[in-house]
C-alpha positions as CSV (number, residue, x, y, z in Angstrom):
1,M,9.8,213.6,-52.7
2,T,13.1,215.4,-53.5
3,Q,13.9,216.1,-57.3
4,Q,16.8,214.3,-58.3
5,V,19.7,216.3,-59.9
6,E,20.1,216.2,-63.6
7,V,23.6,216.1,-65.1
8,H,25.2,215.6,-68.6
9,L,28.3,213.3,-68.7
10,F,30.5,213.5,-71.7
11,T,33.1,210.7,-71.8
12,D,35.9,209.6,-74.2
13,G,38.6,207.1,-74.1
14,G,41.4,206.2,-76.6
15,C,44.7,204.6,-77.2
16,S,47.8,205.0,-79.4
17,G,47.8,201.5,-80.7
18,N,45.3,198.9,-79.4
19,P,46.7,197.9,-76.9
20,G,49.0,200.6,-76.2
21,P,49.2,203.8,-74.1
22,G,45.6,205.1,-73.3
23,G,43.7,207.9,-71.8
24,W,40.4,208.7,-70.6
25,A,38.4,211.6,-69.9
26,F,35.0,213.0,-68.8
27,L,33.2,216.2,-68.3
28,L,30.3,216.5,-66.0
29,R,27.9,219.4,-66.6
30,H,24.9,220.5,-64.3
31,P,22.9,222.4,-67.0
32,A,20.7,224.3,-64.4
33,S,24.0,226.0,-62.8
34,D,26.2,225.5,-65.7
35,K,29.0,224.0,-63.1
36,Q,31.2,221.8,-64.8
37,L,33.9,219.2,-63.6
38,E,36.6,217.7,-65.8
39,S,38.9,214.9,-65.2
40,S,41.3,212.6,-67.2
41,G,44.0,210.0,-66.7
42,G,45.8,207.5,-68.6
43,E,47.7,204.0,-68.5
44,R,50.8,202.9,-70.1
45,E,49.4,199.6,-71.6
46,T,45.6,199.2,-72.1
47,T,43.1,198.8,-74.6
48,N,40.6,201.5,-76.2
49,N,37.6,199.7,-74.7
50,R,39.1,199.8,-71.2
51,M,39.7,203.5,-71.6
52,E,36.0,204.1,-72.9
53,L,34.4,202.2,-69.8
54,I,37.0,204.0,-67.2
55,A,35.9,207.4,-68.5
56,V,32.3,206.6,-67.7
57,I,33.1,204.8,-64.4
58,E,35.2,207.9,-63.2
59,G,32.4,210.2,-64.2
60,L,29.7,208.5,-62.4
61,A,32.0,207.9,-59.4
62,A,32.5,211.7,-59.2
63,L,28.7,212.0,-58.4
64,K,28.2,212.6,-54.6
65,K,24.5,211.5,-54.5
66,P,22.0,209.5,-56.7
67,T,21.5,211.6,-59.9
68,H,19.7,211.4,-63.2
69,V,22.6,211.3,-65.9
70,E,22.5,211.7,-69.6
71,L,25.6,210.0,-70.9
72,F,27.1,211.2,-74.2
73,T,29.5,208.9,-75.6
74,D,30.8,207.9,-79.0
75,S,31.5,204.3,-77.8
76,V,28.8,201.9,-79.1
77,Y,30.7,199.3,-77.0
78,V,29.9,201.2,-73.7
79,G,26.3,202.2,-74.9
80,K,25.2,198.7,-76.2
81,G,27.0,197.1,-73.2
82,M,25.1,199.1,-70.8
83,S,21.8,199.1,-72.5
84,E,21.6,195.6,-74.1
85,W,24.3,193.2,-73.3
86,M,25.0,193.6,-69.5
87,P,21.5,192.1,-68.4
88,K,22.4,188.8,-70.5
89,W,25.9,188.9,-69.1
90,K,25.0,189.0,-65.5
91,A,22.2,186.3,-66.2
92,N,25.0,184.1,-67.5
93,G,27.3,184.8,-64.6
94,W,29.3,187.7,-66.6
95,K,29.8,185.3,-69.4
96,R,28.9,185.8,-73.1
97,K,28.0,183.5,-76.0
98,E,30.8,182.7,-78.4
99,G,29.5,180.2,-80.8
100,K,27.7,177.5,-78.7
101,K,29.7,178.1,-75.6
102,L,29.8,180.7,-72.8
103,V,33.2,182.5,-72.4
104,P,34.2,185.2,-69.8
105,V,33.2,188.7,-70.6
106,K,36.2,191.0,-71.6
107,N,36.9,193.8,-69.1
108,E,34.6,192.0,-66.5
109,D,36.1,194.0,-63.6
110,L,35.1,197.3,-65.3
111,W,31.7,196.0,-66.3
112,R,31.2,194.8,-62.7
113,R,32.2,198.4,-61.3
114,L,29.9,200.1,-63.9
115,D,27.1,197.9,-63.0
116,E,27.5,198.8,-59.3
117,L,27.4,202.5,-60.2
118,L,24.3,202.1,-62.4
119,Q,22.5,200.8,-59.2
120,S,22.9,204.4,-57.7
121,H,22.2,206.6,-60.6
122,Q,19.4,206.7,-63.5
123,V,21.6,206.7,-66.6
124,K,20.4,207.6,-70.2
125,Y,22.7,206.7,-72.9
126,T,22.9,209.0,-76.0
127,R,25.2,208.2,-78.8
128,V,27.4,211.0,-80.2
129,A,29.2,210.7,-83.6
130,G,33.1,210.8,-82.8
131,H,35.2,213.7,-84.2
132,S,32.0,215.3,-85.6
133,G,32.4,218.9,-84.2
134,H,30.4,218.1,-81.0
135,P,32.1,220.6,-78.7
136,E,32.0,218.6,-75.5
137,N,32.9,215.3,-77.2
138,D,35.9,217.1,-78.9
139,R,36.9,218.4,-75.3
140,V,37.0,215.0,-73.7
141,D,38.8,213.7,-76.8
142,E,41.5,216.3,-76.5
143,L,41.7,215.5,-72.7
144,A,42.0,211.6,-73.4
145,V,44.6,212.1,-76.1
146,A,46.6,214.5,-73.9
147,A,46.4,212.0,-71.0
148,Y,48.2,209.3,-73.0
149,Q,50.7,211.5,-74.6
150,K,53.0,211.3,-71.7
151,Y,53.5,207.6,-72.2
152,L,54.5,207.9,-75.8
């Protein structure tokens, strides 16, 4: 049995206005070797939640083989979506309850892509308080902000 690699994934997304110009960023770290990979990007018109999701998707997509991942994010939306809401959405055909009726899940395209990636990797969600002096969270926040600055 081969031991799966363990990595830490730090992500952040943000917008100037919501919707507005947005940026996402991730930092992948392999603690055993201390190797790191950073990436970021932005969009002219998007939402904060889309950027948070894209940061996680891009980080997981950068992994070349099935991996144990500890995801550190300040996004409760992403964390709860992955751990609590997604199984219900999938069971309801990617719909969520609003009052007594089912309505389409917002950002369904991204949730579906994230769901695909979660089939390949074992991901543990750890919530980080945003803007709290957490070095890696501060770094990805800085990268995400820099990514949308070019659209302002």
